[in-house]
C-alpha positions as CSV (number, residue, x, y, z in Angstrom):
1,M,97.4,144.4,71.2
2,N,93.5,143.7,69.8
3,Q,92.8,140.4,71.8
4,V,89.8,139.1,73.4
5,R,88.7,136.2,75.2
6,I,85.2,134.9,74.8
7,W,83.4,132.8,77.8
8,G,80.2,130.9,77.2
9,N,78.8,128.1,75.4
10,P,78.9,128.6,71.6
11,F,77.0,125.2,70.8
12,G,73.4,126.0,72.1
13,E,70.4,127.1,70.1
14,D,69.5,129.9,72.3
15,V,70.1,133.8,72.2
16,P,73.1,134.1,74.1
17,A,74.9,131.1,72.2
18,G,74.0,132.9,68.5
19,L,75.4,136.2,69.8
20,L,78.4,134.5,70.9
21,R,78.9,133.1,67.6
22,S,77.9,137.0,66.2
23,F,80.4,138.4,68.1
24,L,83.2,136.1,66.9
25,R,82.5,136.2,63.2
26,L,82.5,140.0,63.5
27,S,85.7,140.5,65.7
28,L,87.8,137.7,63.3
29,G,86.5,140.2,60.6
30,G,87.5,143.1,62.5
31,G,91.3,141.9,62.8
32,M,91.1,141.1,66.4
33,Q,92.9,137.8,67.9
34,C,89.8,135.4,69.7
35,A,90.1,132.9,71.9
36,L,87.3,130.6,73.4
37,S,87.5,129.4,76.9
38,L,85.8,126.2,76.9
39,T,85.2,126.1,81.0
40,P,81.6,126.9,80.7
41,V,81.2,123.9,77.9
42,E,79.4,120.7,79.3
43,P,79.6,117.6,77.1
44,T,76.4,116.6,75.4
45,A,76.1,113.4,74.0
46,A,75.0,113.9,69.8
47,R,71.5,113.2,68.9
48,E,70.2,111.8,65.7
49,G,71.1,114.4,63.0
50,E,74.1,116.2,65.2
51,R,77.5,116.1,64.4
52,E,80.0,114.9,67.2
53,I,82.7,117.5,67.7
54,P,85.9,116.6,70.0
55,L,87.5,119.6,71.7
56,T,90.0,120.0,74.6
57,D,91.7,122.6,76.2
58,G,94.8,121.1,77.8
59,V,92.8,119.8,81.0
60,R,89.1,118.5,80.0
61,D,88.6,116.6,77.0
62,L,85.0,117.2,75.8
63,R,82.5,115.6,73.3
64,I,79.8,118.2,71.9
65,G,76.9,117.0,69.8
66,T,75.8,119.8,67.5
67,R,73.8,120.6,64.3
68,L,75.8,124.0,63.4
69,P,77.0,124.4,60.0
70,P,80.7,123.1,59.5
71,A,81.9,126.7,58.8
72,E,80.6,128.0,62.1
73,I,82.4,124.5,63.5
74,D,85.7,125.0,61.9
75,M,85.3,129.0,63.4
76,L,84.8,127.6,66.9
77,L,87.6,125.3,66.8
78,R,90.1,127.7,65.7
79,A,89.1,130.1,68.7
80,A,89.2,127.2,71.1
81,G,93.0,126.4,70.1
82,E,93.8,130.0,70.2
83,A,96.1,131.4,72.9
84,I,96.1,134.8,74.0
85,A,97.4,136.8,76.8
86,A,96.1,136.4,80.0
87,T,95.2,140.0,80.2
88,A,93.1,140.4,77.5
89,P,89.5,141.2,77.9
90,V,86.8,138.9,78.5
91,V,83.4,139.0,77.3
92,V,80.9,136.8,79.2
93,F,77.9,135.4,77.1
94,G,74.9,133.4,78.9
95,P,71.2,133.4,80.1
96,A,70.2,136.5,81.7
97,A,69.6,134.8,85.0
98,A,73.0,133.3,85.2
99,L,75.2,135.9,83.9
100,A,76.1,137.5,87.1
101,D,77.6,134.1,88.3
102,L,79.2,133.5,84.9
103,A,81.0,136.8,85.0
104,T,82.4,136.2,88.5
105,L,83.5,133.0,87.5
106,A,85.3,134.1,84.2
107,G,87.1,136.9,86.5
108,L,88.1,134.5,89.0
109,E,89.5,132.4,86.0
110,W,91.3,135.0,84.3
111,P,92.1,137.3,87.5
112,R,94.6,139.8,85.6
113,A,92.1,140.5,82.5
114,A,92.0,144.1,81.8
115,I,88.4,144.2,81.9
116,V,85.4,141.5,82.1
117,L,82.3,142.6,80.0
118,V,79.1,141.0,80.0
119,A,76.8,140.3,76.9
120,R,73.5,141.6,77.8
121,E,70.4,142.0,76.0
122,P,69.6,144.3,73.8
123,S,73.4,144.7,73.2
124,T,74.7,143.7,69.6
125,A,77.9,142.2,68.4
126,A,78.9,145.4,67.2
127,D,78.1,147.1,70.3
128,L,80.3,144.4,72.3
129,L,83.2,145.0,69.9
130,D,83.0,148.6,70.0
131,R,83.1,148.4,73.8
132,V,85.9,145.8,73.9
133,R,88.1,148.3,71.8
134,A,87.2,151.1,74.0
135,E,88.6,149.1,76.9
136,L,91.9,148.0,75.2
137,R,92.4,151.8,74.4
138,W,91.7,152.4,77.8
139,A,93.7,149.8,79.5
140,G,96.9,150.6,77.2
141,C,99.6,148.0,77.4
142,E,102.5,146.5,79.8
143,N,105.5,144.7,79.2
144,P,105.6,141.8,81.8
145,P,109.3,140.5,83.2
146,F,111.3,138.3,81.0
147,S,108.4,138.9,77.9
148,L,109.9,139.2,74.5
149,E,108.1,141.5,71.6
150,P,105.7,139.2,69.4
151,R,108.0,139.7,66.0
152,F,111.2,138.0,68.2
153,L,109.0,135.1,69.0
154,A,107.1,134.6,65.6
155,Q,109.9,132.3,64.0
156,W,109.7,130.2,67.1
157,S,105.9,129.9,67.5
158,S,105.6,129.0,64.0
159,L,107.6,125.9,64.0
160,P,105.8,122.9,62.9
161,P,104.1,120.5,65.7
162,Y,106.7,118.3,68.1
163,V,108.0,115.1,66.5
164,G,110.0,113.9,69.5
165,Q,112.4,112.1,67.6
166,G,115.4,114.2,67.2
167,P,118.2,115.2,69.5
168,I,118.4,116.7,73.0
169,V,119.1,120.3,72.8
170,H,121.4,122.3,75.2
171,V,122.0,125.7,75.2
172,G,124.8,127.0,77.3
173,S,128.8,127.1,77.6
174,D,129.9,126.5,81.2
175,A,129.0,125.7,84.4
176,A,126.4,128.3,85.1
177,D,124.2,126.9,82.3
178,G,124.8,123.6,83.7
179,T,126.0,122.2,80.4
180,D,128.6,119.7,82.6
181,L,125.2,118.1,84.1
182,V,123.7,118.0,80.5
183,V,126.9,116.2,79.0
184,E,126.9,113.9,82.1
185,A,123.2,112.9,81.5
186,W,123.6,112.1,78.2
187,S,126.6,110.1,78.4
188,N,125.2,107.7,80.9
189,H,121.6,107.4,80.1
190,F,120.9,108.6,76.2
191,A,124.1,107.8,74.2
192,T,123.2,104.6,73.3
193,T,119.3,105.4,72.7
194,G,119.4,106.8,69.5
195,H,119.1,110.3,70.8
196,A,121.8,112.8,69.4
197,L,123.0,115.8,71.6
198,R,123.0,119.0,70.4
199,L,124.9,121.7,72.2
200,V,124.4,125.0,71.4
201,V,127.6,126.7,72.7
202,G,127.9,130.7,71.7
203,Q,131.4,131.4,72.0
204,A,132.5,129.3,74.6
205,D,136.1,128.8,75.8
206,P,137.6,126.4,73.0
207,A,139.5,124.4,75.6
208,V,136.4,123.9,77.6
209,V,134.8,122.7,74.0
210,D,137.6,120.3,73.3
211,A,137.2,118.8,76.7
212,W,133.3,118.3,76.1
213,R,134.2,116.9,72.5
214,E,136.6,114.5,74.2
215,R,134.0,113.5,76.4
216,L,131.2,112.9,74.3
217,A,133.2,111.1,71.6
218,A,134.0,108.5,74.1
219,C,130.3,107.7,74.8
220,G,130.2,106.7,71.0
221,G,126.8,108.1,70.6
222,P,125.7,111.1,68.0
223,F,126.7,114.9,68.9
224,E,127.3,117.9,67.7
225,I,128.5,121.0,69.1
226,L,127.4,124.3,67.4
227,A,129.2,127.9,68.2
228,S,126.0,130.0,67.2
229,T,123.4,132.0,69.1
230,F,120.0,129.7,70.0
231,E,117.9,129.8,66.7
232,P,114.8,128.3,65.8
233,V,116.7,125.6,63.7
234,H,118.3,124.2,66.2
235,A,115.0,123.4,68.0
236,R,112.7,122.6,64.9
237,D,113.6,118.6,65.2
238,A,114.4,118.5,69.0
239,A,112.9,115.7,71.2
240,A,113.7,117.9,74.1
241,I,115.6,121.4,75.4
242,V,117.3,121.2,78.6
243,L,118.5,123.9,80.9
244,P,119.3,122.8,84.2
245,W,120.3,126.4,85.3
246,R,122.7,127.5,88.0
247,Q,122.6,131.1,87.5
248,V,119.9,132.8,85.3
249,R,122.0,135.1,82.7
250,D,120.0,135.3,79.6
251,C,116.1,134.5,80.1
252,R,115.5,134.9,76.5
253,V,116.7,131.3,75.8
254,L,114.0,130.1,78.3
255,V,111.0,131.7,76.5
256,Q,112.1,131.3,73.1
257,A,112.5,127.3,74.1
258,L,108.8,127.4,75.7
259,A,107.6,129.1,72.5
260,S,109.1,126.4,70.0
261,G,106.2,123.9,71.4
262,R,109.0,121.5,72.5
263,P,109.0,120.0,76.0
264,V,111.9,122.0,77.8
265,C,113.5,120.6,81.3
266,V,114.6,123.4,83.3
267,S,115.7,124.3,86.5
268,R,113.2,125.7,88.7
269,W,113.7,128.1,91.9
270,S,112.7,131.5,93.0
271,A,114.3,133.2,89.9
272,I,112.8,131.0,87.4
273,A,109.2,130.3,88.7
274,P,107.7,133.4,87.4
275,M,108.5,132.3,83.5
276,V,107.5,128.7,84.2
277,G,105.3,128.7,87.4
278,R,101.8,127.3,86.0
279,H,101.9,123.5,86.4
280,G,102.8,121.4,83.1
281,V,104.5,123.9,80.9
282,C,107.7,122.4,81.9
283,L,109.3,119.3,83.0
284,P,111.0,121.0,86.3
285,I,114.4,120.3,87.8
286,G,114.8,120.5,91.4
287,G,117.3,121.0,93.7
288,V,119.2,123.5,96.3
289,F,119.4,127.0,96.2
290,T,122.7,128.9,98.0
291,P,122.0,132.4,98.6
292,S,124.8,134.9,98.2
293,E,125.2,138.6,98.7
294,S,127.0,139.1,95.3
295,A,125.7,140.6,92.4
296,A,124.7,137.1,91.0
297,G,122.0,136.8,94.1
298,G,123.0,133.0,94.9
299,R,123.6,129.8,92.9
300,F,121.4,127.1,92.6
301,E,122.2,123.4,92.3
302,P,120.2,121.2,90.1
303,N,120.1,117.5,91.2
304,A,121.6,115.2,88.9
305,R,119.1,112.3,89.2
306,A,116.6,115.3,88.4
307,V,118.2,116.4,85.3
308,A,118.3,112.5,83.8
309,A,114.6,112.3,85.1
310,A,113.2,115.1,83.6
311,L,115.0,114.3,80.1
312,H,113.1,110.6,80.3
313,A,110.0,112.4,80.8
314,A,110.2,114.6,78.4
315,I,110.9,112.8,75.2
316,G,107.6,111.7,73.6
317,D,105.7,114.3,75.9
318,A,104.0,116.6,73.4
319,G,101.4,117.7,75.9
320,T,104.2,119.8,77.7
321,G,105.1,121.5,74.6
322,R,101.8,122.7,73.7
323,R,101.0,124.0,76.9
324,A,104.3,125.7,77.2
325,R,104.0,127.8,73.8
326,Q,100.4,128.6,74.9
327,H,102.2,129.6,78.4
328,V,104.3,132.0,76.4
329,Q,101.4,133.5,74.5
330,E,99.3,134.1,77.9
331,E,102.0,135.3,80.1
332,L,105.2,136.3,78.3
333,V,104.6,138.4,75.4
334,A,105.2,141.7,75.5
335,G,102.8,144.5,74.4
336,R,99.9,142.8,76.2
337,P,96.8,144.7,77.5
338,S,97.3,145.9,81.0
339,T,96.5,144.3,84.1
340,P,94.1,146.3,86.3
341,P,95.1,148.1,89.4
342,R,95.3,146.3,92.5
343,P,92.7,147.0,95.1
344,L,93.7,149.4,98.0
345,A,94.3,148.1,101.2
346,N,91.7,148.4,103.8
347,R,92.9,147.8,107.2
348,Q,90.7,150.5,108.9
349,D,89.3,148.0,111.4
350,G,92.9,146.6,112.1
351,R,92.5,143.0,111.5
352,T,95.1,141.1,110.0
353,T,94.6,139.8,106.4
354,V,94.5,136.1,105.2
355,V,94.3,134.3,102.0
356,L,93.2,130.7,101.8
357,E,94.1,129.7,98.2
358,A,92.7,126.5,97.2
359,P,90.8,124.2,95.0
360,F,87.3,125.6,96.2
361,F,85.5,124.6,92.7
362,E,85.9,121.0,92.7
363,T,85.1,118.0,94.9
364,S,87.7,117.0,96.7
365,S,88.8,116.5,100.5
366,S,91.1,119.7,99.8
367,A,88.4,121.6,99.0
368,E,86.2,120.3,101.9
369,L,89.1,121.1,104.3
370,S,89.7,124.6,102.6
371,I,86.0,125.5,102.9
372,E,85.2,124.3,106.4
373,T,88.9,126.4,107.6
374,A,87.3,129.5,105.9
375,R,84.1,129.3,107.6
376,A,85.8,128.8,110.8
377,L,88.0,131.8,110.2
378,L,84.7,134.0,109.3
379,R,82.8,132.5,112.5
380,R,85.8,133.6,114.4
381,G,85.9,137.2,112.9
382,N,89.8,138.0,113.8
383,V,91.0,138.3,110.6
384,D,89.9,140.1,107.2
385,L,89.5,137.0,105.1
386,R,89.9,136.6,101.1
387,L,89.8,133.4,99.3
388,V,91.4,132.7,95.6
389,P,90.3,129.9,94.2
390,T,92.8,127.6,92.0
391,V,92.0,126.1,88.2
392,P,90.9,124.5,86.6
393,F,87.4,124.8,87.9
394,R,85.4,121.5,88.1
395,M,82.3,123.1,89.6
396,D,80.2,126.1,89.2
397,L,79.5,129.1,91.8
398,A,76.0,127.9,92.3
399,S,77.5,124.4,94.1
400,L,79.7,126.7,96.4
401,R,76.7,128.8,97.2
402,R,74.8,125.8,98.0
403,R,77.5,124.4,100.1
404,A,79.0,127.6,102.0
405,P,76.9,130.6,100.9
406,E,78.8,133.2,103.5
407,L,82.2,132.4,101.6
408,V,80.7,133.6,98.0
409,P,81.3,137.1,99.0
410,L,85.0,136.5,100.0
411,L,86.3,135.2,96.5
412,A,89.1,137.7,95.2
413,R,90.5,138.7,91.8
414,N,93.3,140.0,93.2
415,P,93.3,140.4,96.9
416,G,96.2,142.6,97.0
417,P,99.1,142.8,99.6
418,V,98.0,140.8,102.5
419,D,99.6,139.5,106.0
420,L,99.3,135.7,105.4
421,W,98.7,133.8,101.9
422,L,98.2,130.3,102.7
423,A,98.2,128.1,99.4
424,S,96.7,124.8,99.0
425,G,96.2,122.3,96.6
426,W,98.3,120.2,94.1
427,P,100.5,121.0,92.8
428,V,102.1,123.5,95.1
429,R,102.5,126.9,94.5
430,T,106.0,127.8,93.0
431,T,105.7,131.9,92.6
432,R,105.8,133.9,95.9
433,P,102.5,136.0,96.0
434,E,102.4,139.7,97.3
435,C,102.3,138.7,101.3
436,R,104.5,139.1,104.2
437,H,104.0,135.4,105.1
438,F,103.9,133.0,102.7
439,A,102.7,129.3,103.8
440,L,102.4,126.1,101.9
441,R,100.0,123.4,102.8
442,V,101.8,120.1,101.7
443,D,100.0,116.6,101.7
444,W,102.4,113.7,100.3
445,E,101.7,110.3,101.3
446,Y,104.8,108.6,99.8
447,G,107.2,109.2,103.0
448,A,109.8,111.0,100.8
449,L,109.1,114.4,98.9
450,P,110.2,114.6,95.4
451,I,112.7,116.6,94.1
452,E,110.4,118.7,92.1
453,L,109.0,120.4,95.1
454,T,112.7,121.3,96.0
455,P,113.3,124.1,96.9
456,H,110.0,125.5,97.1
457,V,108.8,123.3,100.1
458,T,112.4,122.8,101.2
459,Q,113.8,126.3,101.1
460,E,111.7,129.1,99.5
461,A,108.0,129.4,101.4
462,D,108.2,131.2,104.9
463,S,106.6,128.2,106.5
464,I,105.0,124.6,105.4
465,V,101.8,123.7,106.9
466,V,101.3,119.9,107.1
467,H,98.0,118.0,108.8
468,S,100.0,114.9,110.4
469,E,102.9,113.6,112.2
470,H,103.5,111.4,109.1
471,V,103.8,114.4,106.7
472,F,105.5,116.3,109.1
473,R,108.4,113.6,109.0
474,T,108.4,113.8,105.5
475,V,108.9,117.5,105.3
476,T,111.4,117.6,107.7
477,A,113.3,114.8,106.5
478,A,113.7,116.4,103.2
479,G,115.9,119.7,104.9
480,R,113.1,121.8,106.1
481,A,113.8,123.3,109.8
482,I,111.4,121.8,112.3
483,S,110.6,125.3,113.5
484,Q,109.2,126.2,110.1
485,V,106.8,123.3,109.7
486,H,103.4,123.7,111.6
487,T,101.3,120.4,112.1
488,I,97.6,121.6,112.1
489,A,95.4,118.8,112.2
490,H,91.8,119.1,110.5
491,G,88.4,119.3,112.1
492,V,85.1,117.6,112.1
493,D,82.0,119.2,110.2
494,P,79.0,119.6,112.5
495,Q,77.0,117.2,110.6
496,M,79.4,114.5,111.5
497,H,77.8,112.8,114.7
498,E,76.4,109.6,115.5
499,Q,72.6,111.0,115.6
500,A,72.9,111.7,112.1
501,V,69.8,110.0,110.5
502,P,71.2,107.0,108.3
503,D,70.3,107.1,104.7
504,R,67.1,105.3,104.2
505,E,67.9,103.9,100.7
506,I,70.9,102.2,102.4
507,M,68.9,100.8,105.3
508,A,66.3,99.4,102.8
509,W,68.9,98.1,100.6
510,K,71.2,96.2,103.1
511,G,68.0,94.8,105.2
512,N,69.6,92.9,108.3
513,L,72.9,92.3,106.9
514,P,75.4,94.9,108.2
515,A,77.2,97.0,105.9
516,V,81.1,97.5,105.4
517,L,82.1,100.7,104.2
518,F,84.7,101.9,101.8
519,C,84.9,105.5,101.5
520,G,87.6,107.3,98.9
521,G,89.4,107.0,95.3
522,L,89.1,103.6,94.1
523,V,93.2,103.4,93.6
524,W,96.2,101.4,94.3
525,R,97.4,103.9,96.7
526,K,94.1,103.9,98.8
527,G,94.4,100.1,99.0
528,F,91.0,99.3,97.2
529,D,92.4,96.2,96.0
530,V,93.3,95.2,99.6
531,F,89.8,96.1,100.6
532,V,88.3,94.2,97.6
533,R,90.5,91.3,98.9
534,T,89.6,91.7,102.4
535,M,85.9,91.4,101.4
536,L,86.4,88.0,99.4
537,A,88.6,86.5,102.5
538,A,86.0,87.4,104.9
539,C,83.4,86.0,103.0
540,S,85.2,82.9,102.9
541,A,85.5,82.9,106.2
542,G,81.8,82.6,106.6
543,A,80.9,86.3,107.6
544,K,77.9,87.5,106.4
545,F,77.4,91.1,105.3
546,C,77.3,93.7,102.3
547,V,79.3,95.9,100.8
548,V,79.1,100.1,100.3
549,V,81.7,101.7,98.1
550,K,81.5,105.4,98.2
551,T,84.2,106.7,95.4
552,V,85.6,110.2,95.2
553,G,87.6,112.1,92.6
554,R,87.4,109.6,89.8
555,D,87.2,112.4,87.1
556,Q,89.0,114.7,88.9
557,H,92.3,113.0,90.2
558,Y,92.0,109.7,89.7
559,S,91.2,109.1,86.1
560,R,94.2,107.5,85.1
561,F,94.7,105.1,88.0
562,H,91.3,104.2,88.5
563,L,90.4,100.8,89.6
564,G,86.9,100.6,89.0
565,E,86.8,97.4,87.3
566,L,87.5,95.6,90.2
567,V,84.2,96.6,91.4
568,Q,82.5,95.5,88.1
569,R,84.4,91.8,88.4
570,F,83.5,92.0,92.4
571,M,79.6,92.6,91.6
572,S,79.7,89.9,88.6
573,T,81.3,87.2,90.7
574,P,78.9,84.5,91.9
575,G,78.8,84.0,96.2
576,T,80.4,87.4,96.7
577,P,78.4,89.8,99.2
578,P,76.1,92.3,98.0
579,M,77.8,95.6,96.5
580,L,76.3,99.0,96.2
581,L,78.3,101.8,94.4
582,L,77.8,105.1,95.0
583,D,79.7,107.6,92.6
584,R,77.7,110.5,93.1
585,D,78.5,113.8,94.8
586,L,76.9,113.7,98.4
587,S,76.5,117.2,100.6
588,R,77.9,116.8,104.1
589,E,74.6,115.8,105.9
590,E,74.1,113.1,102.9
591,L,77.7,111.9,103.6
592,A,77.1,111.6,107.6
593,S,73.8,109.7,106.7
594,L,75.8,107.3,104.7
595,Y,78.3,106.7,107.6
596,T,75.2,106.1,110.2
597,A,73.7,103.9,107.6
598,C,76.9,101.6,107.4
599,D,77.9,99.6,110.5
600,V,82.1,99.5,109.9
601,M,84.5,101.3,108.0
602,V,87.7,99.3,106.5
603,H,90.1,101.4,104.7
604,P,93.4,99.3,104.2
605,Y,95.3,102.3,102.5
606,R,98.8,102.0,101.5
607,G,99.7,105.9,101.3
608,E,97.5,108.6,103.3
609,G,98.3,112.4,104.1
610,F,95.8,112.6,106.9
611,C,92.7,110.9,105.7
612,L,89.5,112.8,106.5
613,P,87.0,110.0,105.9
614,V,88.5,107.8,108.5
615,L,88.2,110.6,111.1
616,E,84.5,111.5,110.1
617,A,83.5,108.0,110.0
618,R,84.8,107.9,113.9
619,A,83.3,111.2,114.7
620,C,79.7,109.2,113.5
621,G,80.2,106.2,115.6
622,L,81.5,103.8,113.3
623,P,84.2,101.1,114.2
624,V,87.0,101.8,111.8
625,L,89.4,99.1,110.5
626,A,92.6,101.2,109.1
627,T,96.2,100.6,108.1
628,A,98.5,100.6,111.1
629,G,101.7,103.1,111.2
630,G,100.5,105.7,108.8
631,A,98.9,109.1,108.8
632,T,95.8,108.0,110.5
633,E,97.8,106.8,113.6
634,Q,96.1,109.8,115.8
635,L,93.1,109.0,114.5
636,L,93.2,105.6,115.8
637,A,93.4,105.8,119.6
638,G,90.3,105.1,121.8
639,P,87.6,102.5,121.4
640,G,86.4,101.6,118.3
641,A,89.7,101.6,116.4
642,I,91.1,98.8,115.1
643,K,94.5,98.8,113.3
644,I,95.5,96.5,110.4
645,P,99.3,95.1,110.6
646,S,101.1,96.4,107.9
647,T,104.7,96.2,106.4
648,R,106.7,99.1,105.2
649,R,108.0,98.6,102.0
650,A,110.0,100.6,99.3
651,L,108.2,101.9,96.4
652,E,109.7,102.9,92.8
653,L,108.2,105.9,91.5
654,P,109.0,107.4,87.9
655,T,110.2,110.8,89.1
656,P,113.0,111.0,91.3
657,H,113.0,111.6,95.3
658,V,115.0,113.5,98.0
659,S,114.8,109.7,99.5
660,L,113.5,106.3,98.8
661,P,110.1,106.8,98.5
662,W,108.0,103.9,100.7
663,I,104.3,102.9,101.4
664,L,102.6,100.8,104.2
665,E,101.4,97.1,102.7
666,P,98.4,96.2,104.8
667,A,98.0,92.8,105.4
668,A,94.6,91.8,103.9
669,D,94.4,88.3,105.7
670,E,94.9,90.2,109.2
671,A,92.3,92.7,107.8
672,A,89.7,89.8,107.0
673,R,90.5,88.3,110.1
674,L,89.5,91.3,112.1
675,L,86.6,92.1,110.2
676,V,85.3,88.7,110.8
677,E,85.9,89.4,114.6
678,T,84.2,92.8,114.5
679,L,81.5,91.8,112.6
680,A,81.2,88.8,115.2
681,D,81.0,91.5,118.0
682,L,79.4,94.0,116.4
683,P,76.8,95.3,118.6
684,A,79.0,96.0,121.6
685,R,81.8,97.3,119.1
686,R,79.4,99.9,117.5
687,A,78.1,101.3,120.9
688,A,81.5,101.5,122.1
689,A,82.3,103.6,119.1
690,Q,79.1,105.6,119.2
691,K,80.2,106.6,122.9
692,F,83.4,107.7,121.8
693,A,82.3,109.8,119.0
694,G,82.3,113.1,121.0
695,S,85.1,112.6,122.4
696,V,86.6,112.6,118.8
697,R,84.8,115.4,117.6
698,S,86.2,117.8,120.5
699,A,89.7,116.7,119.9
700,F,89.5,117.8,116.6
701,T,87.7,121.0,115.5
702,W,87.7,123.4,112.7
703,D,88.0,126.1,115.5
704,A,91.3,125.0,116.5
705,A,92.6,124.8,113.0
706,A,91.4,128.4,112.3
707,E,92.9,129.7,115.6
708,A,96.5,127.9,114.5
709,I,96.0,129.7,111.2
710,E,95.5,133.3,112.8
711,Q,98.4,132.7,115.0
712,L,100.5,132.0,111.8
713,A,99.2,135.2,110.4
714,V,100.2,137.2,113.3
715,A,103.8,135.7,113.6
716,G,106.5,136.5,111.7
717,P,107.9,134.5,108.8
718,M,110.1,131.7,110.0
719,T,108.5,131.7,113.7
720,P,107.2,128.7,115.1
721,C,103.7,128.5,115.7
722,V,102.5,126.6,118.7
723,V,98.8,125.8,119.8
724,A,98.6,124.0,123.1
725,P,96.5,120.4,123.1
726,R,93.0,121.2,124.1
727,S,91.2,119.0,127.0
728,T,87.6,117.7,125.7
729,G,86.2,117.8,129.5
730,E,85.5,114.3,129.3
731,P,87.3,112.1,131.7
732,L,87.3,108.8,129.8
733,V,88.9,110.6,126.6
734,T,92.0,108.8,126.1
735,L,92.4,110.2,122.1
736,P,95.7,112.5,121.5
737,A,94.3,116.0,120.4
738,A,94.6,117.0,117.3
739,P,98.4,118.2,116.5
740,M,98.9,122.0,116.7
741,R,102.4,122.1,117.1
742,S,105.7,122.8,115.0
743,V,108.4,121.6,117.2
744,P,108.7,118.3,119.5
745,L,107.2,119.1,122.9
746,A,109.3,116.7,125.0
747,G,107.9,115.4,128.5
748,V,104.3,117.6,127.6
749,P,101.2,115.3,127.9
750,A,98.6,115.5,125.0
751,M,95.5,114.5,126.7
752,G,97.2,111.7,128.5
753,V,99.5,110.5,125.6
754,P,103.2,111.6,125.6
755,A,104.2,113.8,122.4
756,S,107.0,112.1,120.4
757,R,108.0,111.9,117.2
């Protein structure tokens, strides 16, 4: 298969960009199929005389200013929209000084690429093409599971773009295919919406077909039943294809449906996940898997509500269809270049092998906690540690090197078989990696798990790791055994302490006014609107203060839900307290200086899984006002913590959950009253919070979190992992120790506080 992936920025005017474009032209002229990765491309504003080019890779939307001629631009756009096998060779272009880092990053993004080649001077485009062809011959070909030959997929992949106004299509003939669920979902939710139902039933039992026809006719909506195998013509005008399988009988149907470019709703459990495990390539239908010793290997029962919800989400969703077609080209086409062999296991030192899979190349709490956990494991030296970054990459290797240089050598394209694989980040991993013990780290803020996460969280992973009692209750309420859920709290970075030098700019800006801090995403779930109302109410009550807002994650996770306009409205309203907005990334030292430069934190959240900023602020000696009754309960014990009264409220979310989701609604008026009281007594409360900061740091350590992970690695799957609470050695401590247990310890005190659920 003559394919090559090009990794570099082709829009520059330097030598590497010119060599990249020359290589692309020569490769296309030589019959190669070429794909251009946009990961290393940075947006640039169009200057005078430049043309602005819109680009997207399905994750980032970019606009590039360039003076390249139209023919060159068209060539680059075609390559940027091309999808090829994930195992295709990668050729990396870039400045000589950065090539080593760029090659590492490209290899991590495409870990199964047959080879990663570096375009070094004085290589020519012809030299590089000859080497790619040689590597392709050397690599050979492979047929991954469930893959189909390109000639069998050609008609599906060439269907015109998705329109979304046609029928709902189902391929199946009996209960194993979930046809009964499709009939019920259409009858109850879609028969009167104008979306017809098309059943492609093959050689189904005529009596069963007659029963379906009678049931559908009674609904009054348009439908057709076709006694045929699945053909491209059946998907050409489809609004969605729905396959709520209970058993897997013909995987070709799913691959063809994905290749059609139409949104596909499909059951997803361990047997299906290898085909649709990548996020965003389907509308997954969750449910319950019942194992069996029969040849069929068990039976999956899709959730009926999830079937209807997936169909509602699919209709009009062109993006999922595009990603599905690309996924087929990358993962499900036979005859692709072979994956490089996995590394040989090296266990000469006898240590347990551990993989942390996490979004190491982004700015987020998930990245920070994963980095600090990895550093603690490395310091302890008890395990052979390897790091697998998740995509998309939003930062470069230099960013991680500045943050934690000792972790860079641990990055692994293919870690090989390991003892423990702990996968973090959102969405959760749905396919089992090569390991003895597979654990998922789960954060969920809304009190009930989405059905989309079943059975991956509730049944299939060997263990679930959570970081608060709130998420523990959410996961166990969804049906996961208590003994298989391990509560491991986060730690506090060493930079976070009350002696951190306050940020000079903030100190100069605030003058003699006390500074009230908000730290987190400016979103509804974090309660930023409640924070704004609290500030206005406290100001109306006569309190004198200023406001510091440190935002996190706008361009990564919260771009569609951002409440940044409230900042502008607040700042432009006469009579409001002065506000300072900080939206740049801060180092850990700078963040600690931010905390100590402020005087009190207010965090009136509605939903949190743990809330690292609250813990960090407490470790820096800041009085904290936070919502009562949620994930921060254990963080709010002791002097300096004030709980904002809240009311539990049911929540309507667009996707079905195993039970009714809920949030905590903090009382803004009470938060304002508590803030006014705190500001009136600020010197005493700051002194108490600073005195208690050492207790916070002693109770929540990354070393303890690393120890718990080590125990999980040694333990066999399905075995409880229990770490006893620690004493801080300070007699005045009343803060509960960081939770490190997976079963209720009835009657056993945790630093003076009885353990309870």
